[in-house]
C-alpha positions as CSV (number, residue, x, y, z in Angstrom):
1,M,0.0,0.0,0.0
2,S,1.6,3.3,-1.1
3,E,1.1,6.7,0.5
4,T,-0.6,9.5,-1.3
5,P,1.6,12.5,-2.1
6,T,-0.1,14.7,0.6
7,E,0.7,12.2,3.3
8,Q,4.4,12.5,2.4
9,L,4.5,16.3,2.6
10,P,5.5,18.1,5.7
11,H,2.8,19.7,7.8
12,W,3.1,22.4,10.4
13,N,2.3,21.7,14.0
14,L,-0.2,24.5,14.8
15,A,-1.7,23.0,18.0
16,S,-0.1,25.8,20.1
17,I,-2.3,28.3,18.3
18,F,-5.6,26.5,18.0
19,P,-6.4,22.8,18.3
20,G,-8.0,22.7,14.8
21,L,-9.9,24.5,12.1
22,E,-13.2,23.3,13.6
23,S,-12.3,23.5,17.2
24,P,-14.3,25.6,19.7
25,E,-11.2,27.8,20.3
26,F,-10.9,28.6,16.6
27,E,-14.6,29.3,16.3
28,R,-14.4,31.6,19.3
29,G,-11.4,33.4,17.8
30,M,-13.3,34.0,14.5
31,A,-16.5,35.1,16.4
32,E,-14.6,37.5,18.6
33,L,-12.8,39.1,15.7
34,K,-16.1,39.6,13.9
35,A,-17.7,41.1,17.0
36,H,-14.7,43.5,17.5
37,I,-14.7,44.6,13.9
38,D,-18.5,45.2,14.0
39,A,-18.1,47.1,17.3
40,L,-15.4,49.3,15.7
41,D,-17.8,49.9,12.7
42,A,-20.5,51.0,15.1
43,T,-18.1,53.3,17.0
44,M,-16.8,54.9,13.9
45,A,-20.4,55.5,12.7
46,E,-21.5,56.8,16.0
47,Q,-18.5,59.2,16.3
48,G,-18.8,60.4,12.7
49,M,-15.4,59.0,11.6
50,R,-15.8,59.3,7.9
51,R,-15.5,62.0,5.2
52,G,-18.0,64.8,5.3
53,A,-18.6,64.4,9.1
54,A,-18.7,67.4,11.4
55,K,-15.2,68.6,12.4
56,L,-14.2,68.4,16.0
57,R,-13.2,71.6,17.6
58,S,-11.4,70.1,20.5
59,S,-7.9,68.7,20.0
60,K,-8.5,66.6,23.1
61,A,-11.6,65.0,21.6
62,M,-9.7,64.4,18.3
63,A,-6.9,62.7,20.2
64,A,-9.4,60.6,22.1
65,R,-11.1,59.4,18.9
66,V,-7.8,58.7,17.1
67,G,-6.5,56.9,20.2
68,A,-9.7,54.7,20.4
69,Y,-9.5,53.9,16.7
70,L,-5.8,53.0,16.9
71,G,-6.2,50.8,20.0
72,A,-9.2,48.9,18.4
73,M,-7.5,48.6,15.0
74,N,-4.3,47.3,16.5
75,A,-6.2,44.6,18.5
76,N,-8.2,43.6,15.4
77,A,-5.2,43.5,13.2
78,M,-3.3,41.3,15.6
79,A,-6.3,38.9,15.9
80,F,-6.7,38.9,12.1
81,E,-3.1,38.1,11.4
82,T,-3.0,35.3,14.0
83,L,-6.0,33.7,12.4
84,K,-4.7,34.3,8.9
85,T,-1.3,32.8,9.8
86,Y,-2.9,29.8,11.4
87,I,-5.0,29.1,8.3
88,F,-2.1,29.6,5.9
89,G,-0.3,27.0,7.9
90,F,-2.8,24.5,6.5
91,V,-3.2,26.0,3.0
92,S,0.6,26.3,2.4
93,T,1.1,22.6,3.0
94,D,-2.0,21.2,1.4
95,S,-3.7,23.4,-1.2
96,F,-6.4,20.7,-1.5
97,N,-7.6,21.3,2.1
98,T,-11.1,22.5,1.3
99,L,-11.9,23.3,5.0
100,A,-8.8,25.5,5.2
101,R,-9.7,27.3,1.9
102,R,-13.2,27.9,3.2
103,R,-11.9,29.3,6.4
104,L,-9.6,31.5,4.5
105,S,-12.5,32.8,2.5
106,E,-14.4,33.6,5.6
107,L,-11.5,35.4,7.1
108,E,-10.9,37.4,3.9
109,M,-14.5,38.8,4.2
110,L,-13.5,40.1,7.6
111,G,-10.4,41.6,5.9
112,V,-12.7,43.6,3.7
113,Q,-14.3,45.2,6.7
114,L,-10.9,46.0,8.2
115,E,-9.8,47.6,4.9
116,T,-13.0,49.6,4.7
117,Q,-12.5,50.9,8.2
118,Q,-8.9,51.9,7.4
119,T,-10.1,53.8,4.3
120,R,-12.8,55.6,6.2
121,F,-10.4,56.5,9.0
122,A,-8.0,57.9,6.4
123,G,-10.6,60.0,4.7
124,W,-11.9,61.3,8.0
125,L,-8.3,62.0,9.2
126,G,-7.5,63.8,6.0
127,E,-10.4,66.2,6.5
128,A,-10.1,66.5,10.3
129,L,-6.4,67.4,10.2
130,A,-6.4,69.4,7.0
131,A,-5.2,72.6,8.8
132,P,-1.4,73.2,8.9
133,G,0.2,71.8,12.1
134,A,-3.0,69.9,13.1
135,L,-1.3,66.5,13.0
136,E,1.7,67.7,14.9
137,R,-0.5,69.1,17.7
138,L,-2.4,65.7,17.8
139,I,0.8,63.8,18.1
140,E,2.0,66.0,20.9
141,T,-1.2,65.6,22.9
142,S,-1.7,61.9,22.5
143,G,0.4,59.0,23.8
144,L,-1.0,56.7,21.1
145,G,-0.5,59.5,18.6
146,R,3.2,59.7,19.4
147,A,3.5,55.9,19.3
148,H,1.8,55.9,15.8
149,A,3.2,59.1,14.5
150,F,4.7,57.5,11.3
151,F,1.4,55.7,10.6
152,L,-0.6,58.9,11.1
153,K,1.7,60.9,8.9
154,E,1.5,58.3,6.1
155,T,-2.3,58.0,6.5
156,L,-2.7,61.7,6.3
157,A,-0.5,62.0,3.2
158,Q,-2.2,59.1,1.4
159,S,-5.7,60.4,2.2
160,R,-5.4,62.9,-0.6
161,Y,-5.5,60.1,-3.1
162,L,-8.6,58.3,-2.0
163,M,-11.5,57.7,-4.3
164,S,-15.1,58.3,-3.2
165,E,-16.2,56.2,-0.2
166,A,-18.4,54.0,-2.5
167,E,-15.5,53.4,-4.9
168,E,-13.1,52.6,-2.0
169,D,-15.6,50.1,-0.6
170,L,-15.9,48.5,-4.0
171,A,-12.2,48.3,-4.4
172,A,-11.8,46.6,-1.0
173,E,-14.5,44.0,-2.0
174,L,-12.9,43.4,-5.3
175,L,-9.5,42.9,-3.8
176,V,-10.7,39.6,-2.3
177,T,-11.3,38.1,-5.7
178,A,-9.1,40.0,-8.0
179,G,-6.1,40.9,-5.9
180,N,-5.9,37.7,-4.0
181,A,-6.3,35.6,-7.2
182,W,-3.0,37.1,-8.5
183,E,-1.4,36.5,-5.2
């Protein structure tokens, strides 16, 4: 009796991250990430963090909103990358693993939400900090702003090149099929 080619290939031992792709721990990780992303969507909508929203007059309020976004986005990105790396541990060693490919597709949809949040934040930041020196004042008044100064400067600079919100949302959705297909 001969072994099939996939039985001969190396496989990653990923048990230290999650016991399996169908384990309660993995399911909980996916559900928690979805809940946190949805919560950030709600917070951003409630606080008007998108282009065309009313401008904040207080630099303290601006620093608080930017700090809250950065904290939530960092946590979401860390959870997303952990899940993605875990799933890729399966896909990279067995491209025929349909469960892993399905899980990757589920995670990619959450990635669309993360990308949309980042784009909305960039658009909002570009308008909110359009005045000369506004970003520097924000960085000075916020601990998270100082820690993320490079990111904030790059985001502000890139905000000038954004398409409309609807076009950016569409681009994020198309990236899942078009961009990842090339990858």
